[in-house]
MILUM-495395 format. One record per residue (C-alpha): residue number from 1; residue in three letters; x, y, z. Coordinates in Angstrom, 2 decimals, padded with zeros to 5 digits. Layout:
// MILUM-495395
> NUM ALA X Y Z
...
***
This chain:
// MILUM-495395
> 1 MET -008.98 -022.37 032.03
> 2 PHE -009.29 -019.17 029.84
> 3 CYS -010.81 -020.10 026.29
> 4 TYR -010.67 -017.72 023.61
> 5 SER -010.91 -017.63 019.96
> 6 SER -009.98 -015.55 016.64
> 7 ALA -013.74 -014.80 016.32
> 8 GLN -014.30 -013.68 019.97
> 9 PHE -011.16 -011.23 019.43
> 10 TYR -012.77 -009.76 016.49
> 11 ASN -016.01 -008.90 018.15
> 12 ASP -013.87 -008.03 021.75
> 13 TRP -011.02 -005.82 019.95
> 14 ARG -011.27 -001.97 020.20
> 15 TYR -008.08 000.06 018.81
> 16 THR -006.31 001.88 021.52
> 17 ILE -002.40 002.88 021.04
> 18 GLU -000.12 002.68 024.29
> 19 LYS 002.66 004.18 022.41
> 20 ASP 002.69 005.85 019.05
> 21 PHE 005.85 007.41 016.72
> 22 ILE 006.53 010.69 017.89
> 23 ASP 007.77 013.82 015.61
> 24 SER 010.88 015.88 016.03
> 25 ASP 009.21 017.88 018.81
> 26 GLY 008.52 014.72 020.84
> 27 GLU 004.33 014.78 019.97
> 28 GLN 002.63 011.59 018.92
> 29 VAL 002.04 011.78 015.11
> 30 LYS -001.08 012.85 013.91
> 31 TYR -003.75 011.76 010.97
> 32 ALA -003.09 013.51 007.72
> 33 PRO -006.68 015.21 006.24
> 34 ASP -008.47 012.27 005.14
> 35 GLY -005.91 009.95 007.21
> 36 PHE -008.63 007.63 008.99
> 37 ARG -010.77 005.67 006.41
> 38 THR -013.09 003.06 007.34
> 39 TRP -015.10 000.45 004.83
> 40 GLY -017.34 002.19 002.67
> 41 SER -014.27 004.95 001.81
> 42 GLU -012.16 002.61 000.25
> 43 ARG -011.26 003.58 -003.82
> 44 TYR -012.66 000.22 -004.97
> 45 LYS -014.04 -002.90 -003.69
> 46 LEU -013.79 -006.52 -005.00
> 47 PRO -016.24 -008.88 -004.16
> 48 PHE -015.42 -012.56 -005.08
> 49 PRO -017.98 -015.72 -004.32
> 50 LYS -015.35 -017.46 -002.10
> 51 VAL -013.16 -015.75 000.33
> 52 PRO -010.02 -014.38 -001.26
> 53 ASN -006.96 -016.11 -000.02
> 54 GLU -003.83 -014.56 -001.99
> 55 PHE -002.89 -011.80 -004.37
> 56 SER 000.17 -010.47 -006.34
> 57 VAL 000.99 -007.11 -008.41
> 58 ASN 002.74 -007.45 -011.49
> 59 CYS 006.34 -005.72 -012.32
> 60 ASP 004.79 -003.00 -014.30
> 61 CYS 001.79 -002.57 -011.46
> 62 SER -000.55 -002.79 -014.48
> 63 LEU -002.51 -006.01 -013.03
> 64 ILE -002.97 -007.68 -009.62
> 65 ALA -004.18 -011.06 -009.69
> 66 ILE -006.40 -012.53 -006.55
> 67 ALA -006.97 -015.92 -005.57
> 68 ALA -010.43 -016.98 -004.07
> 69 GLU -009.95 -020.58 -003.02
> 70 ASN -008.54 -022.48 -006.29
> 71 ASP -008.96 -019.85 -008.82
> 72 ILE -007.34 -016.72 -009.98
> 73 TYR -008.92 -013.45 -010.61
> 74 ILE -006.60 -011.19 -012.87
> 75 TYR -007.82 -007.16 -012.31
> 76 ASP -006.22 -004.17 -014.33
> 77 THR -004.98 -001.54 -011.96
> 78 ILE -006.63 001.53 -013.58
> 79 LYS -010.15 000.80 -013.20
> 80 PHE -009.77 -002.33 -011.45
> 81 GLU -011.93 -004.23 -013.91
> 82 GLN -011.65 -008.11 -014.33
> 83 VAL -009.77 -009.24 -017.24
> 84 LEU -009.61 -012.55 -017.05
> 85 VAL -010.11 -015.72 -014.62
> 86 CYS -007.76 -018.57 -014.80
> 87 LYS -008.72 -021.83 -013.54
> 88 GLY -006.47 -025.06 -013.08
> 89 HIS -005.92 -025.96 -009.41
> 90 VAL -008.09 -028.13 -007.72
> 91 PHE -007.52 -027.30 -003.74
> 92 LYS -006.83 -024.12 -002.41
> 93 ILE -004.17 -021.62 -003.78
> 94 ASP -001.66 -021.23 -000.95
> 95 SER 000.81 -018.68 -003.04
> 96 LEU 000.69 -016.37 -006.04
> 97 CYS 003.41 -014.55 -007.75
> 98 PHE 004.25 -012.44 -010.97
> 99 GLN 007.71 -013.20 -012.35
> 100 PRO 009.74 -009.82 -012.06
> 101 GLY 010.30 -008.51 -015.34
> 102 SER 007.67 -010.33 -017.34
> 103 PRO 004.46 -008.83 -016.26
> 104 LYS 002.17 -011.14 -018.12
> 105 VAL 003.59 -014.72 -016.24
> 106 LEU 002.30 -015.68 -013.15
> 107 LEU 003.13 -018.50 -011.01
> 108 SER 000.17 -020.29 -008.53
> 109 SER 000.95 -023.06 -005.95
> 110 ASN -001.26 -025.26 -004.12
> 111 PRO -000.43 -028.37 -001.83
> 112 ASN -003.18 -030.70 -003.78
> 113 TYR -004.30 -031.95 -000.28
> 114 GLN -007.44 -031.45 001.38
> 115 PRO -008.83 -033.69 004.83
> 116 ARG -010.65 -036.63 003.76
> 117 SER -009.80 -036.03 -000.24
> 118 ALA -007.41 -038.10 -002.03
> 119 SER -004.30 -036.18 -002.28
> 120 GLU -002.18 -035.72 -005.10
> 121 GLU 001.36 -034.07 -006.34
> 122 PRO 001.62 -030.46 -005.11
> 123 THR 001.49 -028.36 -008.19
> 124 ILE 003.14 -024.71 -009.31
> 125 ILE 001.28 -023.71 -012.57
> 126 LEU 002.82 -021.13 -014.88
> 127 TRP 000.40 -019.18 -016.41
> 128 ASN 001.18 -016.94 -019.28
> 129 LEU -001.82 -014.62 -019.11
> 130 ASP -001.49 -013.60 -023.21
> 131 GLU -002.23 -017.31 -023.68
> 132 MET -004.78 -017.30 -021.41
> 133 GLN -006.70 -014.35 -022.83
> 134 LYS -006.65 -016.62 -026.33
> 135 HIS -008.00 -019.91 -024.84
> 136 GLN -010.02 -019.12 -021.84
> 137 MET -011.80 -022.10 -019.69
> 138 VAL -015.48 -022.94 -020.14
> 139 ASP -017.88 -020.58 -018.38
> 140 SER -019.18 -021.75 -015.03
> 141 SER -022.33 -021.28 -016.37
> 142 VAL -021.96 -023.81 -019.20
> 143 ILE -020.48 -026.06 -016.74
> 144 ALA -023.95 -025.74 -014.60
> 145 SER -026.16 -026.52 -017.36
> 146 ILE -023.92 -029.60 -018.50
> 147 ALA -024.36 -031.08 -015.15
> 148 SER -027.97 -030.04 -015.07
> 149 GLN -028.54 -031.91 -018.28
> 150 ALA -026.36 -034.83 -017.04
> 151 THR -028.56 -034.97 -014.13
> 152 ASP -031.90 -035.09 -016.25
> 153 ASP -030.27 -038.22 -018.30
> 154 VAL -029.45 -039.88 -015.10
> 155 ILE -033.17 -039.39 -013.66
> 156 ASP -034.73 -040.54 -017.32
> 157 ASN -032.61 -043.51 -017.24
> 158 LEU -033.49 -044.25 -013.50
> 159 MET -037.32 -043.88 -014.42
> 160 MET -036.72 -046.78 -016.97
> 161 ALA -034.94 -048.89 -014.85
> 162 SER -036.33 -052.30 -013.19
> 163 PRO -037.40 -051.51 -010.45
> 164 ARG -038.03 -047.61 -011.26
> 165 ILE -036.87 -045.09 -008.97
> 166 GLU -038.15 -041.96 -008.98
> 167 LEU -036.07 -039.05 -007.52
> 168 SER -036.96 -036.23 -005.91
> 169 ALA -036.40 -032.77 -006.44
> 170 GLU -034.10 -032.19 -003.48
> 171 GLU -032.16 -035.66 -004.70
> 172 GLY -031.88 -034.33 -008.34
> 173 MET -030.32 -031.25 -006.77
> 174 SER -027.90 -033.26 -004.66
> 175 LEU -027.27 -035.12 -007.96
> 176 THR -026.13 -031.65 -009.72
> 177 SER -024.42 -030.50 -007.39
> 178 ALA -022.06 -033.71 -007.06
> 179 ILE -021.40 -034.00 -010.79
> 180 GLU -020.60 -030.18 -011.37
> 181 PRO -017.17 -030.58 -009.29
> 182 ILE -016.56 -033.39 -011.41
> 183 ILE -016.89 -031.74 -014.40
> 184 GLU -014.93 -028.57 -013.68
> 185 ARG -012.63 -030.79 -012.33
> 186 ILE -012.09 -032.32 -015.52
> 187 ILE -012.18 -029.55 -017.76
> 188 LYS -009.37 -027.66 -015.92
> 189 LYS -007.21 -030.61 -016.54
> 190 HIS -007.80 -030.47 -020.06
> 191 THR -007.66 -026.75 -019.86
> 192 THR -003.97 -026.46 -018.43
> 193 ALA -002.66 -029.66 -020.12
> 194 ASN -000.35 -027.86 -022.25
> 195 LEU 000.89 -025.36 -019.15
> 196 ARG 004.23 -025.84 -017.51
> 197 LYS 004.01 -027.58 -014.19
> 198 ILE 006.33 -027.89 -011.41
> 199 CYS 006.00 -030.86 -008.77
> 200 GLY 006.64 -028.52 -005.67
> 201 ARG 005.56 -025.65 -003.46
> 202 LEU 006.52 -022.35 -003.07
> 203 ALA 007.57 -020.41 -000.14
> 204 ALA 004.65 -017.91 000.66
> 205 SER 004.55 -016.81 004.20
> 206 PHE 006.08 -014.07 006.11
> 207 GLN 007.19 -012.05 002.68
> 208 SER 008.99 -014.87 001.25
> 209 GLN 010.73 -014.05 -002.34
> 210 PRO 010.29 -016.89 -004.48
> 211 PHE 011.79 -014.91 -007.55
> 212 SER 015.17 -013.59 -007.71
> 213 PRO 015.14 -009.77 -008.48
> 214 SER 015.46 -010.14 -012.20
> 215 GLY 013.12 -013.02 -012.32
> 216 LYS 015.41 -015.35 -014.10
> 217 TYR 015.13 -017.61 -011.05
> 218 LEU 012.64 -019.33 -009.01
> 219 ILE 013.00 -020.85 -005.59
> 220 TYR 010.50 -023.70 -004.69
> 221 MET 010.69 -026.99 -002.50
> 222 PRO 010.03 -030.17 -004.43
> 223 GLY 007.39 -032.92 -003.59
> 224 GLN 004.87 -033.19 -000.73
> 225 HIS 005.57 -031.29 002.42
> 226 PRO 007.56 -032.82 004.90
> 227 ARG 006.88 -033.53 008.41
> 228 SER 007.83 -030.54 010.77
> 229 ASN 009.73 -032.39 013.31
> 230 GLY 013.47 -031.74 013.09
> 231 CYS 014.40 -034.86 011.58
> 232 ASP 013.06 -034.77 007.96
> 233 LYS 015.01 -033.46 004.99
> 234 TRP 013.66 -030.25 003.46
> 235 GLU 015.07 -029.71 -000.04
> 236 VAL 015.01 -026.14 -001.31
> 237 ARG 015.49 -026.40 -005.42
> 238 ILE 017.00 -023.33 -008.11
> 239 TYR 014.81 -023.42 -011.01
> 240 SER 015.70 -021.54 -014.20
> 241 MET 012.62 -019.72 -015.79
> 242 SER 014.45 -019.49 -019.28
> 243 THR 015.75 -023.28 -019.61
> 244 HIS 012.99 -024.55 -017.15
> 245 GLU 014.93 -026.91 -015.75
> 246 ASP 016.25 -027.12 -012.38
> 247 LEU 019.91 -025.72 -011.95
> 248 PHE 020.79 -027.29 -008.50
> 249 THR 019.57 -028.04 -004.90
> 250 LEU 020.76 -026.28 -001.78
> 251 GLY 022.26 -028.67 000.63
> 252 PRO 021.63 -032.09 -000.86
> 253 LEU 023.42 -033.82 002.01
> 254 ASN 023.31 -031.40 004.83
> 255 GLY 020.26 -028.85 003.98
> 256 HIS 017.50 -027.63 006.43
> 257 THR 015.86 -030.59 008.81
> 258 ASP 012.75 -029.01 009.69
> 259 ALA 010.08 -026.53 008.16
> 260 ILE 011.55 -023.66 005.98
> 261 MET 009.72 -020.64 006.97
> 262 TRP 011.32 -017.89 004.54
> 263 THR 013.22 -017.65 001.41
> 264 GLY 015.00 -015.06 -001.06
> 265 TYR 017.37 -013.86 -003.00
> 266 SER 019.98 -010.84 -002.24
> 267 PRO 019.31 -007.82 -004.63
> 268 ASP 022.48 -008.40 -006.18
> 269 GLU 021.50 -011.99 -007.18
> 270 THR 024.95 -013.38 -005.74
> 271 MET 023.24 -015.33 -002.69
> 272 ILE 020.11 -017.02 -001.24
> 273 ALA 018.75 -016.98 002.06
> 274 THR 016.84 -019.73 003.94
> 275 VAL 015.35 -019.38 007.50
> 276 ALA 013.90 -022.51 009.02
> 277 TRP 012.90 -023.96 012.48
> 278 ASP 016.06 -026.08 012.85
> 279 LYS 017.42 -023.60 014.77
> 280 SER 019.15 -022.27 011.66
> 281 MET 019.60 -019.07 009.14
> 282 ARG 021.42 -019.92 006.16
> 283 ILE 023.11 -018.28 003.16
> 284 TRP 024.22 -019.88 -000.43
> 285 ASP 026.15 -019.05 -003.14
> 286 ALA 023.69 -018.20 -005.54
> 287 THR 026.19 -019.68 -008.53
> 288 THR 027.00 -022.91 -007.11
> 289 GLY 024.54 -023.47 -004.91
> 290 GLN 027.03 -024.25 -002.24
> 291 GLU 026.95 -023.01 001.62
> 292 LYS 028.24 -019.50 002.42
> 293 TYR 027.35 -019.12 006.37
> 294 LYS 025.07 -021.26 008.93
> 295 PHE 024.08 -019.01 011.46
> 296 ALA 022.95 -020.75 014.35
> 297 THR 019.92 -019.34 016.93
> 298 ASP 018.31 -020.66 019.80
> 299 GLY 015.12 -021.57 018.45
> 300 GLN 012.59 -021.71 015.55
> 301 ASN 013.34 -019.02 013.00
> 302 TRP 010.51 -017.10 011.30
> 303 THR 011.70 -014.53 008.93
> 304 GLY 014.62 -012.75 006.98
> 305 CYS 015.68 -010.02 004.97
> 306 PHE 018.37 -008.94 003.11
> 307 SER 019.48 -005.17 003.21
> 308 PRO 019.32 -003.35 -000.06
> 309 ASN 022.96 -003.21 -000.66
> 310 SER 023.15 -006.96 000.21
> 311 LYS 026.20 -006.45 002.71
> 312 ARG 023.76 -007.28 005.56
> 313 PHE 020.76 -010.12 006.15
> 314 ALA 018.53 -009.89 009.17
> 315 GLY 016.37 -012.69 010.44
> 316 THR 014.12 -013.44 013.69
> 317 CYS 013.82 -016.16 016.05
> 318 GLY 010.95 -017.18 017.92
> 319 ASP 012.51 -016.44 021.27
> 320 GLY 011.91 -012.84 020.28
> 321 THR 015.14 -012.21 019.01
> 322 LEU 016.77 -010.12 016.14
> 323 TYR 019.64 -011.02 014.77
> 324 VAL 021.90 -008.99 011.79
> 325 TYR 024.82 -010.66 010.24
> 326 SER 027.71 -009.33 008.06
> 327 LEU 027.67 -010.90 004.96
> 328 GLU 031.24 -009.86 004.07
> 329 ASP 032.62 -011.74 006.73
> 330 GLY 029.67 -013.81 008.40
> 331 SER 029.95 -012.17 011.55
> 332 THR 027.15 -011.49 013.63
> 333 LEU 026.76 -007.79 014.02
> 334 PHE 024.40 -007.76 017.05
> 335 LYS 022.00 -010.19 018.39
> 336 GLN 019.11 -008.26 020.40
> 337 ASN 016.12 -009.89 022.44
> 338 TRP 013.40 -008.10 023.55
> 339 ARG 011.99 -011.13 025.64
> 340 SER 008.94 -011.21 023.04
> 341 SER 007.24 -014.14 021.35
> 342 TRP 007.51 -014.02 017.79
> 343 LEU 008.75 -011.05 015.63
> 344 ARG 007.83 -012.24 012.27
> 345 ALA 007.85 -009.30 009.75
> 346 LEU 010.93 -007.37 008.76
> 347 ASP 011.87 -004.84 006.03
> 348 TRP 015.10 -002.75 005.77
> 349 ALA 014.79 001.16 004.82
> 350 PRO 016.56 002.19 001.80
> 351 ASP 019.73 003.14 003.68
> 352 SER 020.80 -000.52 004.71
> 353 ASN 020.60 000.48 008.29
> 354 VAL 017.73 001.19 009.52
> 355 LEU 014.95 -002.19 010.20
> 356 ALA 010.98 -002.47 010.52
> 357 VAL 010.61 -005.07 012.83
> 358 GLY 007.15 -006.03 013.62
> 359 GLY 005.61 -008.95 015.83
> 360 GLU 003.14 -010.08 018.65
> 361 GLY 004.99 -007.77 020.77
> 362 TYR 008.15 -006.98 022.72
> 363 GLU 008.53 -006.66 026.44
> 364 TRP 005.33 -008.76 026.30
> 365 LYS 003.38 -005.91 024.87
> 366 PRO 000.79 -006.57 022.08
> 367 GLY 001.30 -005.06 018.49
> 368 GLY 004.97 -004.19 018.62
> 369 LEU 006.45 -002.16 015.70
> 370 ILE 009.90 -000.45 015.98
> 371 LEU 012.19 001.12 013.45
> 372 TYR 015.33 000.03 014.93
> 373 ASP 018.78 001.75 013.90
> 374 VAL 021.74 -001.09 013.27
> 375 ASP 024.54 001.18 013.46
> 376 SER 023.67 003.09 016.88
> 377 LYS 021.85 000.20 017.94
> 378 GLU 018.98 002.19 019.36
> 379 ILE 015.40 002.52 018.72
> 380 ARG 014.08 004.98 016.51
> 381 GLN 010.44 004.65 016.75
> 382 GLU 008.09 002.68 018.30
> 383 ARG 004.18 001.56 018.19
> 384 ILE 002.51 -000.52 021.06
> 385 LEU -001.40 -001.35 020.62
> 386 SER -003.12 -001.54 023.85
> 387 THR -005.78 -004.33 025.09
> 388 GLU -007.13 -001.63 027.39
> 389 ALA -010.52 -000.69 025.58
> 390 MET -011.38 -004.49 025.07
> 391 ARG -014.66 -005.60 026.78
> 392 LEU -012.64 -008.38 028.90
> 393 GLU -011.64 -008.50 032.38
> 394 PRO -007.99 -007.55 033.18
> 395 GLU -006.55 -010.80 033.62
> 396 GLU -008.29 -012.17 030.24
> 397 LYS -006.48 -009.33 028.49
> 398 LYS -003.59 -010.32 029.58
> 399 HIS -003.76 -013.72 027.88
> 400 VAL -004.92 -012.20 024.27
> 401 GLY -002.65 -009.06 023.85
> 402 GLY 000.48 -010.46 022.27
> 403 LYS -001.37 -013.49 021.04
> 404 TRP -003.99 -011.98 018.51
> 405 LEU -002.23 -008.47 017.68
> 406 GLU 000.65 -009.13 015.30
> 407 PRO 001.89 -007.05 012.42
> 408 TYR 001.88 -009.71 009.80
> 409 ALA 003.94 -007.73 006.77
> 410 VAL 005.77 -004.28 006.87
> 411 LYS 007.20 -002.40 004.03
> 412 PHE 009.02 000.79 003.68
> 413 VAL 007.84 002.76 000.60
> 414 ASP 008.22 006.06 -001.23
> 415 GLY 012.09 006.07 -001.04
> 416 GLY 011.98 004.85 002.44
> 417 ARG 009.96 008.33 003.54
> 418 LYS 006.96 005.91 004.75
> 419 VAL 006.56 002.92 006.65
> 420 VAL 003.83 000.46 006.07
> 421 VAL 002.04 -002.09 008.63
> 422 LEU -000.78 -004.81 008.53
> 423 THR -001.60 -005.95 012.04
> 424 SER -003.62 -009.26 012.42
> 425 GLY -006.32 -009.09 014.75
> 426 ASP -007.00 -005.48 014.29
> 427 GLY -006.90 -005.96 010.82
> 428 GLY -006.00 -002.35 009.62
> 429 ILE -003.06 -001.22 007.74
> 430 GLU -001.30 001.75 008.79
> 431 THR 001.22 003.81 007.05
> 432 TYR 003.45 006.50 009.03
> 433 ASP 005.09 009.26 007.27
> 434 LEU 008.79 009.66 008.45
> 435 GLU 009.18 013.48 007.01
> 436 SER 006.06 015.21 007.47
> 437 TRP 005.02 012.90 010.77
> 438 GLU 001.37 012.31 009.52
> 439 LYS -000.05 008.87 009.54
> 440 TRP -002.70 007.20 007.75
> 441 ARG -005.14 004.34 008.97
> 442 PHE -007.31 001.78 007.24
> 443 ALA -009.72 -000.23 009.27
> 444 ARG -012.92 -002.14 009.72
> 445 PRO -015.81 000.10 011.21
> 446 GLY -016.62 000.32 014.94
> 447 ILE -013.32 -000.94 016.41
> 448 ASP -012.11 002.85 016.67
> 449 PRO -012.54 005.37 019.58
> 450 PRO -015.05 006.54 020.31
> 451 PHE -016.68 003.44 021.09
> 452 ASP -020.17 002.50 020.79
> 453 ASP -020.66 001.80 024.26
> 454 GLU -019.74 005.30 024.95
> 455 PRO -021.44 008.38 025.79
> 456 GLU -021.60 010.66 022.76
> 457 GLU -019.43 013.79 022.93
> 458 LYS -020.77 017.22 023.45
> 459 GLU -020.67 019.35 020.34
> 460 GLU -017.80 021.50 020.75
> 461 ASP -016.44 024.71 018.12
> 462 GLU -014.62 022.41 015.62
> 463 GLU -012.29 025.32 014.18
> 464 ASN -009.55 024.76 016.85
> 465 GLU -009.27 020.84 017.09
> 466 SER -006.46 018.93 015.41
> 467 THR -007.13 016.64 012.47
> 468 GLN -007.00 013.56 014.73
> 469 GLU -009.80 015.10 016.80
> 470 LEU -012.02 015.55 014.14
> 471 VAL -011.19 012.53 012.63
> 472 SER -012.12 010.43 015.94
> 473 LYS -015.77 012.26 015.94
> 474 LYS -016.61 011.38 012.68
> 475 GLN -015.86 007.52 012.90
> 476 PRO -018.76 005.28 012.83
> 477 LYS -020.69 004.33 015.89
> 478 GLU -021.44 000.75 015.11
> 479 ARG -020.61 -002.52 016.68
> 480 ALA -017.57 -003.99 015.42
> 481 VAL -017.60 -006.58 012.39
> 482 GLY -017.74 -010.06 013.85
> 483 THR -020.56 -010.74 016.20
> 484 ASP -021.30 -013.66 013.97
> 485 PHE -018.88 -016.25 015.48
> 486 ASP -019.44 -018.81 012.81
> 487 ASN -018.96 -016.40 009.76
> 488 PRO -015.51 -016.63 007.90
> 489 LEU -016.45 -013.15 006.58
> 490 ALA -016.32 -011.39 010.13
> 491 HIS -013.03 -010.09 010.45
> 492 GLY -010.59 -007.55 008.92
> 493 GLY -007.76 -007.74 006.84
> 494 TYR -004.99 -010.44 007.12
> 495 LYS -002.91 -010.01 004.04
> 496 MET -001.90 -006.95 001.79
> 497 ALA -000.33 -005.63 -001.38
> 498 VAL 001.69 -002.44 -001.85
> 499 TRP 002.69 -000.98 -004.98
> 500 GLU 003.51 002.61 -006.24
> 501 ASP 002.34 004.38 -009.40
> 502 LYS 004.69 007.06 -009.98
> 503 LYS 003.20 008.67 -012.70
> 504 LYS 000.26 009.32 -010.74
> 505 GLY 002.47 010.24 -007.67
> 506 THR 000.28 007.64 -005.74
> 507 ILE 000.62 004.49 -003.29
> 508 PHE -001.84 001.73 -003.82
> 509 TYR -002.58 -000.77 -001.20
> 510 ALA -004.83 -003.75 -001.89
> 511 SER -006.43 -005.28 002.02
> 512 MET -007.69 -008.66 001.80
> 513 ASP -010.33 -008.61 004.00
> 514 GLY -012.92 -011.35 004.66
> 515 ASP -015.53 -010.14 002.42
> 516 ALA -013.69 -008.34 000.06
> 517 VAL -010.44 -006.95 -001.36
> 518 ARG -010.29 -003.22 -000.96
> 519 ILE -008.19 -000.84 -002.46
> 520 TRP -006.97 002.23 -000.78
> 521 ASP -004.60 005.18 -001.73
> 522 ILE -002.64 007.92 -000.52
> 523 PRO -000.41 010.43 -002.13
> 524 MET 003.41 010.04 -002.54
> 525 THR 005.74 012.39 -001.81
> 526 LYS 005.82 015.37 -004.36
> 527 ASP 009.57 015.19 -005.42
> 528 ASN 009.17 011.40 -005.64
> 529 GLY 006.74 011.18 -007.96
> 530 ALA 006.82 011.63 -011.92
***
């Protein structure tokens, strides 16, 4: 039986493309000048004491919040200097989002559960960053000092006990390590005692949108995580950010009965959508909470997205089917199955007609990304990755391709002129300009051609070579990061944030890599700048 881990994939993966976007002349798109960048050429690198796991950019793009385990680090987006640390959660944060329209209000949530530990009710914390600046938490160095003093007191008391007990240096260090998190937990509890909290969870997966576009309303799921068995009740509640009260529950009697994977408001805020594993996608009236449409599918559903004009809804099913529905009459505009596994990345272009769809692959090919014209029902562009260059036997490559190379997120930017995609396994972020037909790639080193186990190419006259050929020659010839299979840092990006600075005419990216958050940038189209 073939066994393979993600760490092995990170080590063996080599970036190759079977099919890429093409320009109006039918030629494969080329890299823009400086279009290929690897670690070391990022604009900023933000390291953390623990592996980062979530981030969010605020509504005026002035701050980025980054969660590393159970702490939140706030940076400005000018020089990317740390301005604040928010400490309140006991366990790992699983969702982080700024409130639209309120650049200093941040929400974070965690399940408050850890294996072999006492579980607590899941908590959503509402942070007012201005207030947190005035009342910052006790510094970690102070906590360490208090723990050390407590250890000294324990040691002294044991020395005076009968019988006398003398601790070794190693035992003293172990005692300090045990005391320090207890003190930190007590301080966190007192520091956040006056903060608003909600007992519940935020939908954080597959580009879910917890807030309404105006930021007035919040979507959350109350209480502990139910079982994903098709029988338990999965409640969704709408919370007012002005009154800080629940407005209503979606489907209190006949709601979802299995895991809810995606939630979001329509751009006009008249509807709410939920996408779940119970073979249904549902549209709710945002004023009353009544079910408006229930769309039945043939399997577990993963993600959804409202069109910018609020007239269409797209969702994906685990059997590789893309559904597009009319929100004017609830009809199915079309149902397209690409014989794929999961399609879990989705975004509409500003014209409300073109969809960017990404998944483990379609037609059983890995790393599929397509631009699909809903009106004509035609594929406009497609990118398919290849496992051909991986250091595996041919039969083994068939097992790993679709399972590891999956677009985790896709987003139109620059007024729809560009589309951005993050691919797991590969760990890179790519951007395609749909007007100039150029592309950019930000990746960990050593996985793009020419590979380190290939012979050196002969020197040639570079004057007549294309940008893409020159870029390939300049790529580092080192083995892929990830040779240490037990190292949690040995892989590339698995989350991204994208925002636009129209005054600077720049698109910024944050890639959440195993060892740091890296900041990259590319220019916006000039007439879409200031």
